[in-house]
C-alpha positions as MATLAB code, in Angstrom:
seq = 'MEATAVVNEIFGALPYIKKLGAKHIWFDFDEEADVLYVSLERPQRATDTDILEDGTFLRLRGKKVVGLTITNVSKKFK';
ca = [
      -3.783   -1.786  -13.603;
      -6.971   -2.457  -15.502;
     -10.240   -3.077  -13.648;
     -10.413   -6.794  -14.477;
      -6.920   -7.337  -13.090;
      -7.827   -5.486   -9.887;
     -10.942   -7.620   -9.416;
      -8.924  -10.805  -10.028;
      -6.301   -9.733   -7.450;
      -9.001   -9.059   -4.843;
     -10.780  -12.355   -5.582;
      -7.452  -14.171   -5.267;
      -6.959  -12.718   -1.782;
     -10.483  -13.481   -0.533;
      -9.857  -17.063    0.677;
      -6.989  -15.815    2.843;
      -8.967  -12.858    4.159;
     -11.902  -15.137    5.019;
      -9.578  -17.467    6.996;
      -8.703  -14.563    9.297;
     -12.220  -14.592   10.699;
     -12.271  -10.812   11.099;
     -15.601   -9.060   10.577;
     -13.891   -5.829    9.525;
     -10.444   -5.174    8.104;
      -8.863   -1.745    7.782;
      -6.022   -1.020    5.355;
      -3.956    2.154    5.542;
      -0.985    2.729    3.255;
       1.614    5.390    3.994;
       3.168    5.905    0.574;
       5.944    8.181    1.812;
       7.079    5.679    4.467;
       6.207    2.677    2.229;
       4.328    1.029    5.114;
       1.025   -0.856    5.018;
      -1.047   -1.053    8.186;
      -3.625   -3.860    8.359;
      -5.986   -3.874   11.324;
      -8.166   -6.891   12.052;
      -9.861   -5.102   14.918;
     -10.349   -1.422   15.578;
      -6.904    0.132   15.067;
      -4.705    0.908   18.066;
      -6.056   -1.842   20.344;
      -2.925   -4.013   20.465;
      -1.118   -4.668   23.737;
       2.084   -6.202   22.344;
       4.116   -6.495   19.141;
       6.190   -9.338   17.695;
       8.782   -8.340   15.103;
       9.448  -10.795   12.275;
      12.760  -10.955   10.408;
      11.358   -9.462    7.212;
      10.298   -6.162    8.791;
       6.725   -7.205    9.517;
       5.270   -6.360   12.896;
       2.510   -8.562   14.326;
       0.224   -6.493   16.545;
      -1.174   -8.634   19.350;
      -3.745   -8.486   22.101;
      -2.840  -11.394   24.324;
      -2.113  -14.212   21.861;
      -4.568  -12.939   19.227;
      -3.219  -11.155   16.131;
      -5.169   -7.900   15.764;
      -3.057   -6.285   13.067;
       0.057   -6.158   10.933;
       2.485   -3.419   10.059;
       4.380   -4.259    6.881;
       7.439   -2.164    6.030;
       9.019   -1.748    2.572;
       5.773   -2.802    0.898;
       6.774   -1.747   -2.624;
       9.874   -3.989   -2.492;
       7.975   -6.989   -1.076;
       4.973   -6.835   -3.407;
       6.029   -5.779   -6.884;
];
């Protein structure tokens, strides 16, 4: 992907990222497992997990979403 396209993709995501209200966001992609980990707080601080039908795991602390685990990323985001 050319640099301009990458910048446009990031800029397109910014309004959604800003809505999250997180001061820091960590992204880790496991290419072999095809899993994307998104942490809205320091990773590993969740106390519960909700599993959505599409293979996405919401990582929670109380009622607050602190992260996502998204499986089969390459199939979901082509």
